[in-house]
N, CA, C and O atoms as a GROMACS GRO file, in nm:
protein
  224
    1MET      N    1   9.473   9.670  10.668
    1MET     CA    2   9.603   9.685  10.603
    1MET      C    3   9.614   9.842  10.748
    1MET      O    4   9.578   9.959  10.734
    2GLY      N    5   9.668   9.783  10.851
    2GLY     CA    6   9.696   9.914  10.915
    2GLY      C    7   9.823  10.015  10.927
    2GLY      O    8   9.851  10.007  11.047
    3ALA      N    9   9.881  10.072  10.890
    3ALA     CA   10   9.939  10.181  10.838
    3ALA      C   11   9.928  10.346  10.844
    3ALA      O   12   9.961  10.443  10.775
    4CYS      N   13   9.866  10.322  10.955
    4CYS     CA   14   9.903  10.446  11.012
    4CYS      C   15  10.001  10.546  11.096
    4CYS      O   16  10.001  10.668  11.111
    5THR      N   17  10.088  10.436  11.146
    5THR     CA   18  10.220  10.528  11.175
    5THR      C   19  10.274  10.558  11.005
    5THR      O   20  10.324  10.665  10.970
    6ALA      N   21  10.250  10.446  10.916
    6ALA     CA   22  10.368  10.522  10.810
    6ALA      C   23  10.284  10.654  10.734
    6ALA      O   24  10.340  10.748  10.677
    7HIS      N   25  10.130  10.635  10.749
    7HIS     CA   26  10.059  10.760  10.728
    7HIS      C   27  10.184  10.913  10.794
    7HIS      O   28  10.248  11.002  10.739
    8ALA      N   29  10.156  10.862  10.956
    8ALA     CA   30  10.223  10.986  10.973
    8ALA      C   31  10.363  11.018  10.963
    8ALA      O   32  10.417  11.128  10.951
    9ALA      N   33  10.411  10.907  10.969
    9ALA     CA   34  10.539  10.940  10.875
    9ALA      C   35  10.518  11.042  10.742
    9ALA      O   36  10.554  11.159  10.740
   10ALA      N   37  10.485  11.006  10.688
   10ALA     CA   38  10.481  11.070  10.545
   10ALA      C   39  10.461  11.198  10.553
   10ALA      O   40  10.546  11.276  10.511
   11GLY      N   41  10.375  11.229  10.594
   11GLY     CA   42  10.286  11.332  10.684
   11GLY      C   43  10.413  11.483  10.685
   11GLY      O   44  10.434  11.587  10.624
   12ILE      N   45  10.464  11.407  10.793
   12ILE     CA   46  10.567  11.458  10.849
   12ILE      C   47  10.669  11.532  10.815
   12ILE      O   48  10.718  11.635  10.861
   13VAL      N   49  10.712  11.413  10.658
   13VAL     CA   50  10.788  11.448  10.598
   13VAL      C   51  10.781  11.547  10.500
   13VAL      O   52  10.845  11.651  10.489
   14GLU      N   53  10.675  11.490  10.418
   14GLU     CA   54  10.592  11.591  10.335
   14GLU      C   55  10.603  11.737  10.359
   14GLU      O   56  10.658  11.815  10.281
   15TYR      N   57  10.546  11.770  10.471
   15TYR     CA   58  10.507  11.885  10.565
   15TYR      C   59  10.660  11.949  10.606
   15TYR      O   60  10.659  12.067  10.570
   16PHE      N   61  10.757  11.924  10.650
   16PHE     CA   62  10.869  11.973  10.699
   16PHE      C   63  11.002  11.944  10.568
   16PHE      O   64  11.119  11.966  10.600
   17GLU      N   65  10.977  11.907  10.459
   17GLU     CA   66  11.029  11.927  10.289
   17GLU      C   67  10.995  12.008  10.271
   17GLU      O   68  11.079  12.098  10.282
   18LYS      N   69  10.844  12.056  10.227
   18LYS     CA   70  10.742  12.162  10.184
   18LYS      C   71  10.806  12.314  10.263
   18LYS      O   72  10.814  12.415  10.194
   19ARG      N   73  10.838  12.317  10.369
   19ARG     CA   74  10.834  12.410  10.524
   19ARG      C   75  10.993  12.448  10.520
   19ARG      O   76  11.039  12.554  10.563
   20ALA      N   77  11.097  12.305  10.439
   20ALA     CA   78  11.263  12.386  10.431
   20ALA      C   79  11.239  12.400  10.298
   20ALA      O   80  11.315  12.496  10.280
   21PHE      N   81  11.190  12.377  10.187
   21PHE     CA   82  11.266  12.409  10.114
   21PHE      C   83  11.191  12.381   9.953
   21PHE      O   84  11.215  12.330   9.844
   22GLY      N   85  11.075  12.457  10.035
   22GLY     CA   86  10.968  12.519   9.956
   22GLY      C   87  10.846  12.437   9.854
   22GLY      O   88  10.740  12.485   9.813
   23LYS      N   89  10.899  12.304   9.830
   23LYS     CA   90  10.849  12.186   9.728
   23LYS      C   91  10.798  12.095   9.827
   23LYS      O   92  10.837  12.082   9.943
   24HIS      N   93  10.670  12.010   9.741
   24HIS     CA   94  10.603  11.902   9.789
   24HIS      C   95  10.642  11.820   9.744
   24HIS      O   96  10.622  11.798   9.625
   25ILE      N   97  10.729  11.724   9.837
   25ILE     CA   98  10.722  11.574   9.758
   25ILE      C   99  10.608  11.427   9.779
   25ILE      O  100  10.546  11.433   9.885
   26ASP      N  101  10.587  11.340   9.719
   26ASP     CA  102  10.520  11.261   9.707
   26ASP      C  103  10.518  11.110   9.839
   26ASP      O  104  10.458  11.014   9.792
   27ALA      N  105  10.565  11.089   9.960
   27ALA     CA  106  10.590  11.032  10.045
   27ALA      C  107  10.501  10.902   9.953
   27ALA      O  108  10.407  10.914   9.875
   28SER      N  109  10.592  10.747  10.010
   28SER     CA  110  10.581  10.627   9.964
   28SER      C  111  10.492  10.609  10.087
   28SER      O  112  10.566  10.580  10.182
   29ARG      N  113  10.367  10.615  10.124
   29ARG     CA  114  10.330  10.516  10.252
   29ARG      C  115  10.358  10.272  10.275
   29ARG      O  116  10.374  10.179  10.354
   30LEU      N  117  10.347  10.304  10.165
   30LEU     CA  118  10.359  10.193  10.131
   30LEU      C  119  10.542  10.101  10.138
   30LEU      O  120  10.577   9.989  10.176
   31PHE      N  121  10.633  10.245  10.066
   31PHE     CA  122  10.747  10.201  10.150
   31PHE      C  123  10.766  10.191  10.285
   31PHE      O  124  10.811  10.085  10.329
   32LEU      N  125  10.735  10.308  10.382
   32LEU     CA  126  10.772  10.342  10.471
   32LEU      C  127  10.683  10.166  10.526
   32LEU      O  128  10.759  10.070  10.515
   33TYR      N  129  10.614  10.150  10.551
   33TYR     CA  130  10.502  10.047  10.629
   33TYR      C  131  10.628   9.945  10.574
   33TYR      O  132  10.719   9.957  10.656
   34LYS      N  133  10.656   9.878  10.497
   34LYS     CA  134  10.742   9.755  10.433
   34LYS      C  135  10.888   9.792  10.513
   34LYS      O  136  10.953   9.736  10.602
   35THR      N  137  10.903   9.901  10.442
   35THR     CA  138  11.025   9.920  10.523
   35THR      C  139  11.038   9.923  10.687
   35THR      O  140  11.146   9.879  10.723
   36THR      N  141  10.960   9.962  10.786
   36THR     CA  142  10.944   9.990  10.920
   36THR      C  143  10.930   9.789  11.003
   36THR      O  144  10.968   9.738  11.108
   37ARG      N  145  10.852   9.737  10.871
   37ARG     CA  146  10.841   9.671  10.910
   37ARG      C  147  10.997   9.494  10.930
   37ARG      O  148  11.022   9.402  11.008
   38ASN      N  149  11.029   9.531  10.847
   38ASN     CA  150  11.198   9.506  10.781
   38ASN      C  151  11.300   9.570  10.927
   38ASN      O  152  11.393   9.520  10.990
   39LEU      N  153  11.251   9.657  10.935
   39LEU     CA  154  11.354   9.736  11.058
   39LEU      C  155  11.324   9.622  11.172
   39LEU      O  156  11.412   9.553  11.224
   40MET      N  157  11.184   9.615  11.199
   40MET     CA  158  11.153   9.600  11.323
   40MET      C  159  11.146   9.389  11.320
   40MET      O  160  11.109   9.308  11.405
   41GLN      N  161  11.199   9.372  11.185
   41GLN     CA  162  11.193   9.217  11.167
   41GLN      C  163  11.048   9.168  11.214
   41GLN      O  164  11.040   9.127  11.330
   42VAL      N  165  10.945   9.169  11.142
   42VAL     CA  166  10.871   9.144  11.233
   42VAL      C  167  10.807   9.097  11.055
   42VAL      O  168  10.853   9.145  10.952
   43SER      N  169  10.699   8.999  11.063
   43SER     CA  170  10.568   8.973  10.979
   43SER      C  171  10.470   9.003  11.046
   43SER      O  172  10.454   9.008  11.168
   44GLY      N  173  10.356   9.038  10.896
   44GLY     CA  174  10.253   9.096  10.935
   44GLY      C  175  10.192   9.166  11.043
   44GLY      O  176  10.226   9.153  11.161
   45ASP      N  177  10.098   9.241  11.002
   45ASP     CA  178  10.003   9.370  11.086
   45ASP      C  179  10.069   9.368  11.253
   45ASP      O  180   9.978   9.352  11.333
   46THR      N  181  10.186   9.378  11.309
   46THR     CA  182  10.179   9.400  11.464
   46THR      C  183  10.198   9.518  11.517
   46THR      O  184  10.259   9.527  11.623
   47GLY      N  185  10.151   9.621  11.458
   47GLY     CA  186  10.170   9.783  11.450
   47GLY      C  187  10.327   9.834  11.473
   47GLY      O  188  10.438   9.780  11.464
   48ALA      N  189  10.276   9.968  11.507
   48ALA     CA  190  10.469  10.003  11.494
   48ALA      C  191  10.453  10.123  11.632
   48ALA      O  192  10.365  10.140  11.716
   49TRP      N  193  10.567  10.183  11.607
   49TRP     CA  194  10.553  10.323  11.676
   49TRP      C  195  10.624  10.449  11.561
   49TRP      O  196  10.713  10.419  11.482
   50LEU      N  197  10.593  10.520  11.565
   50LEU     CA  198  10.607  10.639  11.501
   50LEU      C  199  10.804  10.696  11.476
   50LEU      O  200  10.868  10.772  11.404
   51ARG      N  201  10.835  10.583  11.610
   51ARG     CA  202  10.987  10.675  11.593
   51ARG      C  203  11.039  10.563  11.456
   51ARG      O  204  11.078  10.593  11.343
   52GLU      N  205  11.016  10.401  11.534
   52GLU     CA  206  11.119  10.299  11.409
   52GLU      C  207  10.992  10.343  11.238
   52GLU      O  208  11.006  10.296  11.125
   53ALA      N  209  10.900  10.426  11.279
   53ALA     CA  210  10.882  10.429  11.087
   53ALA      C  211  10.985  10.607  11.027
   53ALA      O  212  11.030  10.640  10.918
   54MET      N  213  10.983  10.678  11.166
   54MET     CA  214  11.097  10.767  11.131
   54MET      C  215  11.242  10.765  11.067
   54MET      O  216  11.300  10.845  10.992
   55GLY      N  217  11.293  10.603  11.144
   55GLY     CA  218  11.345  10.561  11.170
   55GLY      C  219  11.375  10.459  10.984
   55GLY      O  220  11.479  10.415  10.937
   56ALA      N  221  11.241  10.458  10.933
   56ALA     CA  222  11.254  10.386  10.798
   56ALA      C  223  11.301  10.488  10.699
   56ALA      O  224  11.320  10.456  10.582
   0.00000   0.00000   0.00000
């Protein structure tokens, strides 16, 4: 599964949560991957942009 955008989006969210509020959250990469696919209305591993992943 090519989930590099999900990993990048989760890393961004985790970083800014830690920086802004001082606490660590563990973002779900699989949730971001699947939600991004649903927003794009595609099935399979077709690739995604970081902008789409952040919208998820």
